[in-house]
C-alpha positions in Angstrom: -8.0 -30.5 9.7 -9.0 -33.3 12.0 -9.8 -33.0 15.7 -9.1 -35.6 18.4 -10.3 -35.0 22.0 -7.5 -35.4 24.5 -9.8 -36.9 27.1 -13.4 -37.2 28.2 -13.1 -34.5 30.9 -14.9 -31.2 30.1 -11.6 -29.4 30.6 -9.7 -31.5 28.1 -8.2 -30.0 25.1 -7.9 -31.4 21.6 -5.1 -32.5 19.2 -5.4 -31.1 15.7 -3.8 -32.8 12.7 -3.5 -30.4 9.8 -2.7 -31.1 6.2 -0.1 -28.4 5.5 -1.2 -28.0 1.8 1.2 -25.5 0.1 2.8 -24.5 3.4 6.4 -25.7 3.1 7.3 -28.0 6.1 11.0 -28.5 5.3 12.0 -25.7 7.7 9.4 -26.4 10.4 10.5 -28.2 13.5 9.0 -29.5 16.7 8.3 -26.6 19.0 7.9 -24.1 16.1 4.8 -21.8 16.0 2.2 -21.9 13.3 -0.9 -19.7 13.4 -4.1 -21.7 12.7 -7.0 -19.4 11.8 -5.0 -16.6 13.5 -4.3 -18.5 16.8 -0.6 -19.3 17.4 0.0 -23.0 18.2 3.0 -25.1 18.8 4.0 -28.0 16.5 4.2 -31.2 18.5 4.5 -33.7 15.6 5.2 -33.3 11.9 5.6 -35.1 8.6 6.6 -33.7 5.2 3.0 -32.8 4.5 1.2 -32.4 7.8 1.7 -31.4 11.5 -0.1 -31.8 14.8 -0.7 -29.3 17.6 -2.3 -29.6 21.0 -5.0 -27.0 21.9 -5.9 -26.4 25.5 -9.4 -26.0 26.7 -8.6 -22.3 27.5 -7.5 -21.7 23.9 -10.7 -23.5 22.6 -12.8 -21.2 24.9 -11.1 -18.0 23.6 -11.2 -18.9 19.9 -13.5 -20.0 17.1 -13.2 -22.9 14.7 -10.4 -24.9 16.3 -12.8 -27.5 17.6 -14.2 -28.8 14.3 -12.9 -30.3 11.1 -12.5 -28.2 8.0 -10.3 -25.9 6.0 -8.1 -23.5 7.9 -5.7 -20.6 7.3 -2.1 -21.3 8.1 0.9 -19.0 8.6 4.4 -19.8 9.9 6.0 -17.4 12.3 8.0 -14.6 10.8 11.7 -14.8 11.5 14.0 -11.8 11.9 15.3 -10.9 8.5 12.3 -12.2 6.6 10.5 -9.8 4.3 7.5 -8.2 5.8 4.8 -8.3 3.1 1.7 -7.2 5.1 0.4 -6.0 8.4 2.0 -7.0 11.7 0.1 -9.7 13.4 1.2 -11.9 16.3 -1.2 -14.8 16.4 -2.9 -13.7 19.6 -6.7 -13.7 19.2 -8.2 -10.6 20.8 -11.8 -11.6 20.5 -14.4 -13.5 18.5 -16.5 -11.7 15.9 -19.7 -12.7 14.1 -20.1 -12.5 10.3 -23.1 -10.2 9.6 -22.8 -9.9 5.8 -20.8 -11.8 3.1 -22.0 -10.6 -0.3 -20.6 -10.2 -3.8 -19.7 -6.7 -4.9 -18.6 -6.7 -8.5 -15.7 -9.2 -8.7 -15.0 -8.9 -4.9 -16.8 -9.9 -1.7 -17.9 -7.5 1.1 -17.4 -9.0 4.5 -19.0 -7.3 7.5 -18.1 -8.6 10.9 -19.5 -7.5 14.3 -16.6 -7.3 16.8 -17.0 -7.1 20.6 -17.6 -3.6 21.8 -14.2 -3.6 23.7 -12.3 -4.0 20.4 -14.2 -1.2 18.6 -11.7 1.5 19.7 -8.9 -0.4 17.9 -10.7 -0.5 14.5 -10.2 2.4 12.2 -10.9 3.3 8.6 -7.9 2.1 6.5 -6.5 0.4 9.6 -5.7 -3.3 9.7 -7.4 -6.2 11.3 -6.8 -10.0 11.1 -9.9 -12.1 10.5 -9.2 -15.9 11.0 -5.5 -15.0 10.6 -6.0 -13.1 7.3 -4.7 -9.6 7.6 -7.1 -7.1 5.9 -7.7 -3.4 5.5 -10.8 -1.9 7.2 -13.1 -0.1 4.8 -15.8 1.1 7.2 -16.4 1.2 10.9 -19.7 1.7 12.7 -20.2 1.5 16.4 -23.5 -0.2 17.3 -25.1 -0.9 20.7 -23.8 -4.5 20.9 -20.4 -4.0 19.4 -18.6 -2.6 16.4 -19.5 -3.4 12.8 -16.5 -3.2 10.4 -16.4 -4.1 6.7 -13.5 -5.3 4.5 -13.2 -6.0 0.8 -12.0 -9.4 -0.2 -10.4 -9.5 -3.7 -10.9 -12.7 -5.7 -7.3 -13.9 -4.9 -8.0 -13.7 -1.1 -11.2 -15.6 -1.5 -9.6 -18.3 -3.6 -6.6 -18.9 -1.4 -8.0 -18.6 2.1 -10.7 -20.4 4.2 -12.6 -17.1 4.3 -14.5 -18.4 1.2 -16.3 -20.8 3.6 -17.8 -18.0 5.8 -21.5 -17.3 5.9 -23.8 -15.0 8.0 -23.5 -16.1 11.6 -20.0 -17.7 11.3 -17.8 -17.0 14.2 -14.3 -15.7 13.4 -11.1 -15.0 15.3 -10.1 -11.4 15.4 -6.7 -9.8 16.1 -6.5 -6.0 16.3 -3.7 -4.0 14.9 -0.5 -4.5 17.0 0.4 -0.8 17.0 -3.1 0.3 17.9 -2.8 -1.8 21.0 0.3 0.0 22.2 -1.1 3.4 21.3 -4.2 2.8 23.4 -2.0 1.7 26.3 0.1 4.9 26.0 -2.9 7.2 25.7 -4.6 5.6 28.7 -1.4 6.6 30.7 -1.0 3.1 31.8 -3.8 3.3 34.3 -6.0 0.5 33.1 -5.5 -3.1 34.2 -4.4 -5.5 31.5 
């Protein structure tokens, strides 16, 4: 991914050019959505092997990793009628987490992320969470004073085919909580909280 500033103003966004890699571009059109590290963006230009998106300053302020070059995770939007092969994610980043541990465990990798405290209530053992757009199953949750630590197991295939392999302690990651948990929380709160 390459990053080009859209202006010198501190409020300016950027234009990203992304090599699509193995993501098939034949059915992608201008205006279609593609999630980049879990953040849904709109295609503004494309070729057979790459595409460009514009990222506003607001999106840059609410996400991690879209302001620097490097490998990214990509996912096209699910169309009605497509097979659902994993958890439901929408490409809406709910918060930024910090990697606290990334260690080998046998053939896999243990990834521990500290999520903001306000997301802790949405994280549950065997629930789902998307980290930089990769939907994963939560193995452990521990509320701490500054937030919520959760751990996931990354099998070798996930490490090999995603940009998660580039993480290290201190890395910032985009988090999306489980879509259903968000609605359950709203219903249980009796609709009294302000969105």
